N, C-alpha and C positions, 0 to 999 in steps of 0.2 A: 557569541554562540545561541542556539537557541532551539526546536525542537521540530527533526524530520518526521514526522507523520506518516510509516511502514503502512499499515494495519491496525483499523479501529475496527470492537466490533462490539455492540452492545444488543439492548431492545431502545430500540430507534426511529419503531414503530415500522420497519419493516417486512417483508416479507416472510417470515423462519430459511429461506430456503438461498436468500438474498446469495448467498455467497456462492452458492450452483451456477459456477460462469464456464461460457469455455474458452478454447484454450489463448482466444485475439483477445480474450477482454483480457484476461491475465495478466496479460500481455503487456494490454494498453492503462495500467489501469481502471478504476473504475469506480463513481462511488463521492462520496461528498466525503472532507478528510475532516466539519465538525458535527457528521451522525459515521456510516457505517463501513470505511474505506475500504480499495486497497491502489498501493501508489504505481504499481503493473512495477512486471518483470523487467523492464527495457529501463526506468529510471531508475534499479533498484540493481539491476545490475551497473547502471550510470555510477549513481551513490557511491558504489562497494571492489569497480576496480581501480581507481585512484590510486597513483603508485604512494603517493600521500599517507603518511601513517600514526595515527592518534592513540597513547597506551594511555590500559586505564588503571 
């Protein structure tokens, strides 16, 4: 296992409005996983629409 970074926010020198994006950018993802980041709605859908389930 490992971690999948879905979203990361913080003070990384990006502008205050770094997450003010249009729908296409949210669909495709943006940023850098080591800084501020959004994985993208399409990738998130792929990761969460599997028939395989994990019990916590």
